MARBA-3410 file (N, C-alpha, C, O; in Angstrom, 1 decimal):
152
17.5,1.2,11.2,17.3,1.2,9.8,16.0,0.6,9.4,15.6,-0.5,10.0 ~ 15.3,1.2,8.5,14.0,0.7,8.0,14.1,-0.7,7.4,15.0,-0.9,6.6 ~ 13.2,-1.6,7.7,13.2,-2.9,7.1,11.7,-3.3,7.0,10.9,-3.2,7.9 ~ 11.3,-3.7,5.8,10.0,-4.1,5.5,9.6,-5.4,6.2,10.4,-6.3,6.2 ~ 8.5,-5.5,6.8,8.0,-6.7,7.5,8.0,-7.9,6.6,7.7,-7.8,5.4
8.4,-9.0,7.1,8.6,-10.2,6.3,7.3,-10.7,5.6,7.3,-11.1,4.5 ~ 6.2,-10.5,6.3,4.9,-10.9,5.7,4.6,-10.0,4.5,4.1,-10.5,3.5 ~ 4.8,-8.7,4.7,4.6,-7.8,3.6,5.5,-8.1,2.4,5.1,-8.1,1.2 ~ 6.7,-8.5,2.7,7.7,-8.9,1.6,7.1,-10.1,0.9,7.2,-10.2,-0.3 ~ 6.6,-11.1,1.6,6.1,-12.3,1.0,4.8,-12.1,0.2,4.6,-12.8,-0.8
4.0,-11.2,0.7,2.6,-11.1,0.1,2.5,-10.1,-1.0,1.4,-9.9,-1.6 ~ 3.6,-9.3,-1.2,3.5,-8.2,-2.1,4.7,-8.1,-3.1,5.6,-8.9,-3.0 ~ 4.5,-7.2,-4.1,5.6,-6.9,-5.0,5.9,-5.4,-4.9,4.9,-4.6,-4.8 ~ 7.1,-5.0,-4.8,7.5,-3.6,-4.7,7.3,-3.0,-6.1,7.7,-3.5,-7.1 ~ 6.6,-1.8,-6.1,6.4,-1.1,-7.3,7.2,0.2,-7.4,7.7,0.6,-8.5
7.5,0.9,-6.3,8.2,2.1,-6.4,8.2,2.8,-5.1,7.8,2.3,-4.0 ~ 8.6,4.1,-5.1,8.8,4.8,-3.9,8.2,6.2,-4.0,8.4,6.9,-5.0 ~ 7.4,6.6,-3.1,6.9,7.9,-2.9,7.8,8.6,-1.8,8.5,7.9,-1.2 ~ 7.7,9.9,-1.7,8.6,10.5,-0.7,8.7,9.9,0.7,9.7,9.8,1.3 ~ 7.5,9.4,1.2,7.5,8.8,2.5,7.4,7.3,2.4,8.0,6.6,3.2
6.7,6.8,1.5,6.3,5.4,1.5,6.8,4.5,0.4,7.0,5.0,-0.7 ~ 7.0,3.3,0.8,7.2,2.2,-0.2,5.8,1.9,-0.8,4.8,1.9,0.0 ~ 5.8,1.6,-2.1,4.5,1.3,-2.7,4.5,-0.2,-3.1,5.4,-0.6,-3.9 ~ 3.6,-0.9,-2.6,3.5,-2.4,-2.9,2.2,-2.8,-3.5,1.2,-2.1,-3.3 ~ 2.3,-3.8,-4.3,1.1,-4.4,-4.9,0.9,-5.8,-4.2,1.7,-6.6,-4.1
-0.4,-5.9,-3.7,-0.7,-7.2,-3.0,-0.9,-8.3,-4.1,-1.5,-8.0,-5.1 ~ -0.4,-9.4,-3.8,-0.4,-10.5,-4.8,-1.7,-11.3,-4.6,-1.7,-12.5,-4.3 ~ -2.8,-10.6,-4.8,-4.1,-11.3,-4.9,-4.8,-10.8,-6.1,-5.2,-9.6,-6.2 ~ -5.0,-11.7,-7.1,-5.5,-11.3,-8.4,-7.0,-10.8,-8.4,-7.4,-10.3,-9.4 ~ -7.7,-11.0,-7.3,-9.1,-10.7,-7.3,-9.3,-9.2,-7.1,-10.4,-8.7,-7.4
-8.3,-8.5,-6.6,-8.5,-7.1,-6.3,-7.3,-6.3,-6.7,-6.2,-6.6,-6.5 ~ -7.6,-5.1,-7.4,-6.5,-4.1,-7.5,-6.2,-3.6,-6.1,-7.1,-3.0,-5.4 ~ -5.0,-3.9,-5.6,-4.7,-3.7,-4.1,-3.3,-3.1,-4.0,-2.3,-3.8,-4.2 ~ -3.2,-1.9,-3.5,-1.9,-1.2,-3.3,-1.8,-0.9,-1.8,-2.7,-0.6,-1.1 ~ -0.6,-1.1,-1.3,-0.2,-0.9,0.1,0.9,0.2,0.2,1.9,0.1,-0.5
0.7,1.1,1.0,1.7,2.1,1.3,2.3,1.8,2.7,1.6,1.6,3.6 ~ 3.7,1.8,2.7,4.4,1.5,4.0,5.3,2.7,4.2,6.3,2.8,3.5 ~ 5.0,3.5,5.2,6.0,4.6,5.5,7.3,4.0,5.9,7.4,3.1,6.7 ~ 8.4,4.6,5.3,9.7,4.0,5.5,10.3,4.6,6.8,11.3,5.4,6.8 ~ 9.7,4.3,7.9,10.1,4.7,9.2,10.2,3.5,10.1,9.4,2.6,10.0
11.2,3.4,11.0,11.4,2.3,11.9,10.6,2.6,13.2,10.4,3.7,13.7 ~ 10.1,1.5,13.8,9.3,1.5,15.0,8.1,2.3,14.9,7.7,3.0,15.9 ~ 7.4,2.3,13.8,6.1,3.0,13.6,5.0,1.9,13.4,5.1,1.2,12.4 ~ 4.1,1.9,14.3,3.0,0.9,14.3,1.6,1.5,14.1,0.7,0.8,13.7 ~ 1.5,2.8,14.4,0.2,3.5,14.3,0.5,4.8,13.7,1.6,5.4,13.8
-0.6,5.4,13.2,-0.5,6.8,12.6,0.1,7.8,13.7,1.0,8.6,13.3 ~ -0.3,7.7,14.9,0.1,8.6,15.9,1.6,8.4,16.3,2.1,9.3,17.0 ~ 2.2,7.4,15.8,3.7,7.2,16.0,4.5,8.1,15.0,5.7,8.3,15.3 ~ 3.8,8.5,14.0,4.5,9.4,13.0,4.6,10.8,13.5,3.7,11.3,14.2 ~ 5.7,11.5,13.1,5.7,12.9,13.3,4.6,13.6,12.5,4.1,13.0,11.5
4.2,14.8,12.9,3.1,15.5,12.2,3.4,15.6,10.7,2.5,15.4,9.9 ~ 4.6,16.0,10.3,4.9,16.1,8.9,4.7,14.8,8.2,4.2,14.8,7.0 ~ 5.1,13.7,8.8,5.0,12.4,8.1,3.5,12.0,8.1,3.1,11.4,7.1 ~ 2.7,12.3,9.1,1.3,12.0,9.1,0.6,12.7,7.9,-0.2,12.2,7.2 ~ 1.0,14.0,7.7,0.4,14.8,6.6,0.8,14.2,5.3,0.1,14.2,4.3
2.1,13.8,5.2,2.6,13.3,3.9,1.9,12.0,3.6,1.6,11.7,2.5 ~ 1.7,11.1,4.6,1.1,9.8,4.4,-0.4,10.1,3.9,-0.8,9.4,3.0 ~ -1.0,11.0,4.5,-2.4,11.3,4.0,-2.4,11.8,2.6,-3.3,11.4,1.8 ~ -1.4,12.6,2.2,-1.3,13.1,0.8,-1.1,11.9,-0.1,-1.7,11.8,-1.2 ~ -0.1,11.0,0.3,0.2,9.9,-0.6,-1.0,8.9,-0.7,-1.3,8.4,-1.8
-1.7,8.7,0.4,-2.9,7.8,0.4,-4.0,8.4,-0.5,-4.6,7.7,-1.2 ~ -4.2,9.7,-0.4,-5.2,10.3,-1.2,-4.9,10.2,-2.7,-5.8,9.9,-3.5 ~ -3.6,10.4,-3.0,-3.2,10.3,-4.4,-3.4,8.9,-4.9,-4.0,8.7,-6.0 ~ -3.0,7.9,-4.1,-3.2,6.5,-4.6,-4.7,6.2,-4.7,-5.1,5.6,-5.7 ~ -5.5,6.6,-3.8,-7.0,6.3,-3.8,-7.6,7.0,-5.0,-8.4,6.3,-5.7
-7.3,8.2,-5.3,-7.9,8.9,-6.4,-7.5,8.3,-7.7,-8.3,8.1,-8.6 ~ -6.2,7.9,-7.9,-5.7,7.3,-9.1,-6.4,6.0,-9.3,-6.8,5.7,-10.4 ~ -6.5,5.2,-8.3,-7.2,3.9,-8.4,-8.7,4.1,-8.7,-9.2,3.3,-9.6 ~ -9.4,5.0,-8.1,-10.8,5.3,-8.4,-11.0,5.7,-9.9,-11.9,5.2,-10.5 ~ -10.1,6.6,-10.3,-10.2,7.1,-11.7,-9.9,6.0,-12.7,-10.6,5.8,-13.7
-8.9,5.2,-12.4,-8.5,4.2,-13.4,-9.4,2.9,-13.4,-9.8,2.4,-14.5 ~ -9.7,2.4,-12.2,-10.4,1.1,-12.1,-11.9,1.3,-12.1,-12.7,0.3,-12.3 ~ -12.4,2.5,-11.8,-13.8,2.8,-11.7,-14.6,1.8,-10.8,-15.6,1.2,-11.2 ~ -14.0,1.6,-9.6,-14.7,0.6,-8.7,-15.9,1.2,-8.1,-16.2,2.4,-8.2 ~ -16.7,0.3,-7.4,-17.9,0.8,-6.7,-17.4,1.5,-5.4,-18.1,2.3,-4.9
-16.2,1.1,-4.9,-15.7,1.8,-3.7,-14.2,1.5,-3.7,-13.7,0.5,-4.2 ~ -13.4,2.5,-3.1,-12.0,2.2,-2.8,-11.9,2.2,-1.3,-12.1,3.1,-0.6 ~ -11.6,1.0,-0.8,-11.4,0.8,0.7,-10.0,1.2,1.0,-9.0,0.7,0.4 ~ -9.9,2.1,2.0,-8.6,2.5,2.5,-8.6,2.1,4.0,-9.5,2.6,4.8 ~ -7.6,1.3,4.4,-7.7,0.8,5.8,-6.3,0.6,6.3,-5.3,0.3,5.6
-6.1,0.7,7.6,-4.9,0.5,8.3,-5.3,-0.3,9.5,-6.0,0.2,10.4 ~ -5.0,-1.6,9.6,-5.4,-2.5,10.6,-4.3,-2.8,11.6,-4.5,-2.4,12.8 ~ -3.3,-3.5,11.2,-2.2,-3.8,12.1,-2.4,-4.9,13.0,-1.6,-5.1,14.0 ~ -3.4,-5.7,12.8,-3.7,-6.9,13.7,-2.8,-8.0,13.4,-2.4,-8.8,14.4 ~ -2.4,-8.2,12.2,-1.5,-9.3,11.8,-0.1,-8.8,11.6,0.9,-9.4,12.1
0.0,-7.7,10.8,1.3,-7.1,10.6,1.4,-5.8,11.3,0.6,-4.9,11.0 ~ 2.2,-5.7,12.3,2.2,-4.5,13.2,2.8,-3.3,12.5,2.3,-2.2,12.8 ~ 3.7,-3.5,11.6,4.3,-2.3,10.9,3.2,-1.5,10.2,2.4,-2.0,9.5 ~ 3.2,-0.2,10.4,2.2,0.7,9.8,2.2,0.5,8.3,3.2,0.7,7.7 ~ 1.1,0.2,7.8,0.9,0.1,6.4,-0.6,0.4,6.1,-1.5,0.1,6.9
-0.8,1.0,4.9,-2.2,1.4,4.6,-2.6,0.7,3.3,-2.0,0.9,2.2 ~ -3.7,0.0,3.4,-4.3,-0.7,2.2,-5.2,0.2,1.4,-5.9,1.0,1.9 ~ -5.1,0.1,0.1,-6.0,0.8,-0.9,-6.5,-0.3,-1.8,-5.8,-0.8,-2.6 ~ -7.8,-0.7,-1.7,-8.3,-1.8,-2.4,-9.5,-1.3,-3.3,-10.5,-0.8,-2.7 ~ -9.4,-1.5,-4.6,-10.5,-1.2,-5.5,-11.6,-2.3,-5.3,-11.2,-3.5,-5.6
-12.8,-2.0,-4.9,-13.8,-3.0,-4.6,-14.9,-2.8,-5.6,-15.3,-1.7,-6.0 ~ -15.5,-4.0,-5.9,-16.6,-4.0,-6.9,-17.7,-4.9,-6.3,-17.4,-5.9,-5.6 ~ -18.9,-4.6,-6.7,-20.0,-5.4,-6.2,-19.9,-6.8,-6.6,-20.6,-7.7,-6.1 ~ -19.2,-7.1,-7.7,-19.0,-8.4,-8.2,-17.8,-9.2,-7.6,-17.6,-10.3,-7.9 ~ -17.0,-8.5,-6.7,-15.9,-9.2,-6.1,-16.4,-10.2,-5.0,-17.4,-10.1,-4.5
-15.6,-11.2,-4.8,-16.0,-12.3,-3.9,-16.3,-12.0,-2.5,-17.1,-12.7,-1.8 ~ -15.8,-10.9,-2.0,-16.0,-10.6,-0.6,-17.0,-9.5,-0.4,-17.4,-9.2,0.7 ~ -17.5,-8.9,-1.5,-18.5,-7.8,-1.4,-19.7,-8.2,-0.6,-20.2,-9.3,-0.9 ~ -20.3,-7.4,0.2,-19.9,-6.1,0.6,-19.0,-6.1,1.9,-18.6,-5.0,2.4 ~ -18.6,-7.3,2.3,-17.8,-7.4,3.5,-16.3,-7.1,3.3,-15.9,-6.8,2.2
-15.5,-7.1,4.3,-14.1,-6.9,4.2,-13.4,-8.0,3.5,-13.9,-9.2,3.5 ~ -12.3,-7.8,2.8,-11.5,-8.8,2.1,-10.7,-9.7,3.1,-10.5,-10.9,2.8 ~ -10.4,-9.2,4.3,-9.6,-9.9,5.3,-10.4,-11.1,5.8,-11.5,-10.9,6.3 ~ -9.8,-12.2,5.8,-10.4,-13.4,6.3,-11.5,-14.0,5.5,-12.1,-15.0,5.9 ~ -11.8,-13.4,4.3,-12.9,-13.9,3.5,-12.5,-15.3,2.9,-13.2,-16.2,2.9
-11.3,-15.3,2.3,-10.8,-16.5,1.6,-9.4,-16.3,1.2,-8.9,-15.2,1.2 ~ -8.7,-17.4,1.0,-7.2,-17.2,0.6,-7.0,-16.4,-0.6,-7.9,-16.4,-1.5 ~ -5.9,-15.7,-0.7,-5.5,-15.0,-1.9,-5.4,-15.9,-3.1,-5.1,-17.0,-3.0 ~ -5.8,-15.3,-4.2,-5.7,-16.1,-5.5,-4.5,-15.4,-6.2,-4.6,-14.3,-6.7 ~ -3.4,-16.2,-6.4,-2.2,-15.6,-7.0,-2.5,-15.2,-8.5,-3.3,-15.8,-9.2
-1.7,-14.3,-8.9,-1.7,-13.9,-10.3,-1.0,-14.9,-11.1,0.0,-15.6,-10.6 ~ -1.3,-15.1,-12.4,-0.5,-15.9,-13.3,0.8,-15.0,-13.5,0.7,-13.8,-13.2 ~ 1.8,-15.5,-14.0,3.0,-14.8,-14.2,2.8,-13.6,-15.2,3.2,-12.5,-14.9 ~ 2.0,-13.9,-16.2,1.7,-12.8,-17.2,0.8,-11.7,-16.6,1.0,-10.6,-16.8 ~ -0.2,-12.2,-15.9,-1.2,-11.2,-15.3,-0.5,-10.4,-14.3,-0.8,-9.2,-14.1
0.4,-10.9,-13.5,1.2,-10.2,-12.5,2.0,-9.1,-13.2,2.0,-8.0,-12.8 ~ 2.7,-9.5,-14.2,3.5,-8.5,-15.0,2.7,-7.4,-15.5,3.1,-6.2,-15.5 ~ 1.5,-7.7,-16.1,0.6,-6.7,-16.6,0.1,-5.8,-15.5,0.0,-4.6,-15.7 ~ -0.3,-6.4,-14.4,-0.8,-5.5,-13.3,0.3,-4.6,-12.7,0.0,-3.5,-12.4 ~ 1.5,-5.1,-12.6,2.6,-4.3,-12.1,2.8,-3.1,-13.1,3.0,-2.0,-12.6
2.8,-3.4,-14.3,3.0,-2.3,-15.3,1.9,-1.3,-15.2,2.1,-0.1,-15.3 ~ 0.7,-1.8,-15.1,-0.5,-1.0,-15.1,-0.5,0.0,-13.9,-0.7,1.2,-14.0 ~ -0.2,-0.6,-12.7,-0.3,0.2,-11.5,0.9,1.1,-11.4,0.9,2.2,-10.9 ~ 2.1,0.6,-11.8,3.3,1.5,-11.8,3.1,2.7,-12.7,3.4,3.8,-12.4 ~ 2.5,2.5,-13.9,2.2,3.6,-14.8,1.2,4.5,-14.2,1.3,5.8,-14.4
0.3,4.0,-13.4,-0.7,4.8,-12.8,-0.1,5.8,-11.7,-0.6,6.9,-11.6 ~ 0.9,5.3,-11.0,1.4,6.0,-9.9,2.8,6.7,-10.1,3.2,7.5,-9.3 ~ 3.4,6.3,-11.1,4.9,6.6,-11.2,5.1,8.1,-11.4,6.3,8.6,-11.3 ~ 4.1,8.9,-11.7,4.3,10.4,-11.9,4.8,11.0,-10.5,5.4,12.1,-10.6 ~ 4.6,10.3,-9.4,5.0,10.8,-8.1,6.1,10.0,-7.5,6.5,10.3,-6.3
6.6,9.0,-8.2,7.7,8.2,-7.7,9.0,9.0,-7.6,9.2,9.8,-8.5 ~ 9.8,8.7,-6.7,11.1,9.2,-6.6,12.1,8.1,-6.5,11.8,6.9,-6.4 ~ 13.4,8.4,-6.7,14.5,7.4,-6.6,14.7,7.1,-5.2,14.6,8.0,-4.3 ~ 15.0,5.8,-4.9,15.3,5.5,-3.5,16.4,6.3,-2.9,16.4,6.6,-1.7 ~ 17.3,6.7,-3.7,18.5,7.5,-3.2,18.0,8.9,-2.8,18.8,9.5,-2.0
16.9,9.3,-3.3,16.4,10.6,-2.9,15.5,10.6,-1.6,15.2,11.6,-1.0 ~ 15.2,9.4,-1.2,14.3,9.2,-0.1,15.0,9.5,1.3,16.2,9.4,1.4 ~ 14.1,9.9,2.2,14.6,10.3,3.5,14.1,9.3,4.5,13.3,9.6,5.4 ~ 14.7,8.1,4.4,14.3,7.0,5.4,14.8,7.2,6.8,15.9,7.8,6.9 ~ 14.1,6.8,7.7,14.5,6.8,9.1,15.2,8.1,9.5,16.3,8.1,10.0
14.5,9.2,9.3,15.1,10.5,9.5,15.9,10.6,10.8,17.1,11.0,10.8 ~ 15.3,10.2,11.9,16.0,10.2,13.1,15.9,8.8,13.8,16.3,8.6,15.0 ~ 15.3,7.8,13.1,15.1,6.5,13.6,14.4,6.6,15.0,14.9,6.0,16.0 ~ 13.4,7.5,15.1,12.8,7.8,16.3,11.6,7.0,16.6,10.8,6.7,15.7 ~ 11.4,6.6,17.9,10.1,6.0,18.3,9.3,7.2,18.8,9.8,8.0,19.6
8.1,7.4,18.3,7.3,8.6,18.5,6.4,8.6,19.7,5.5,9.4,19.7 ~ 6.5,7.7,20.6,5.7,7.7,21.8,6.5,7.7,23.0,5.9,7.7,24.1
END
């Protein structure tokens, strides 16, 4: 059964569900930062996904990146999948600006996250949920752990 990594649970807020992925907001107020986590068990790399899931993840990632680029008008949208700290496959989408504290380098390891105030977090959740919710589905419609397969 699919279970979200504990670190992702601690560092993010759940926003909604796309056909394949859980959509999370990173709790760092310095960056508009969305993470997609395919709801599959024992998947640590793209190549662990079935072909159909790989294609779906690419569609979902493209959708999120385009929406973020249109809405936030960043200098760049960084899309990355690292897995060095959290092994569970997850894809970061970070709106980056030349004025952000880590620019032009990566956000990882630059400095500790700056939490949102309660009000700012509520506003960002509403903002990003509204941005992406046109493609959200109900959890009950989701097809998690189709065969609970390890793909290698």
